[in-house]
N, C-alpha and C positions, 0 to 999 in steps of 0.2 A: 597457590601457585608455587611451583618448584623453583628454587634459586640455587645458583652456585656462587659462592663468594670466595675471595682471597682475603684472608684475615691475618692481620699482624697486630697483636696486642703487646704494647711496650710499657712495663712499669717504670716509673721515674722515681728517682730518689732512693734506690735500693742497691746501688752498686752496679758492677759491670756484668755479673753473671745473672741471667734471667731464666735459666732452664727450669728451675723449680716452679716458676710461674707458668711457663709453657706447659709443663706436665699437668698442672691443676686445670688449666683451660682445656687441654686435651681430654681429661677425665670428664669434664662438664659436657663437652661436645659429644663424646661417646655415650655418656649416660642419657643424653637426649635422643639417642638413636640415629644420630646424623652420620653420614658417610664423610670421612675425613682423609686427607692425604697431607701429611707433614712434609714441608720442604725447608730449605735452608733459611728462608726469611719469612716464614709464616706457615699458614695451613689453608689448604683448599677445603671448603665445607660445602656439602650438598644436602638439601632437604627442603621441607616446606618452609615458606617465607617466615611465617610467624614463629615456628619452632627454631629456626636458625637465629633470628634476631633476639628471641627470648634467651637463647643460650649465650649469645654475645653479651647481653646484659648481665647474665649470671657470671660470665668470665670477669667482667669489670668489677662486680661486687666481690668476687672471690679474691681477686688481686688486691683490692683495697683492704679486705679482711686480713690478708697476709702481710700487711704493713706498708704497701706502696701508697704514698701520699697523693701521687698523681698517676694517671694512666692515659696514654695516648694510643689511639687505635686507627689503623688505616684499613679501609675495606673497599674492595672492588666488587661490584655486584653485576651478575649477569642472569637474565631470565630468557626463556625461550618458550613460545606458545604454539609454534607450528609442529613440533614433535618433541618427544622425550629425548633428553640427552644427558648422560652422566659424565662425571669427571673422566672416567675411563674411556668413554666414547670420544671425548674431545682429544685426549692424548693419543688414542689409537689412530684417529683421523690424520693427525700430523705425522705420526711415525710411519704410517703406510705410504706417505707421499715422499719420504726421504729418498 
């Protein structure tokens, strides 16, 4: 099943700058072959359910390996089975109605 998630991984106990952790998570998502779109407070991720959530797990593992003693993650999940819809399709649908 295809899924689109809004992912926000936050390392705790590492100071106020977290961009280096975001970069590593982006590398993991891209290496998994997932479609991503970075935004100011997270990343939209699109792909197969199992592939997406396996990559989220790897993000947590990597952030811990980088020294974060704690990681908190917020995820919003959307699936659709009546037709295929990409991140770009969803954005285009709203922009066309402006």
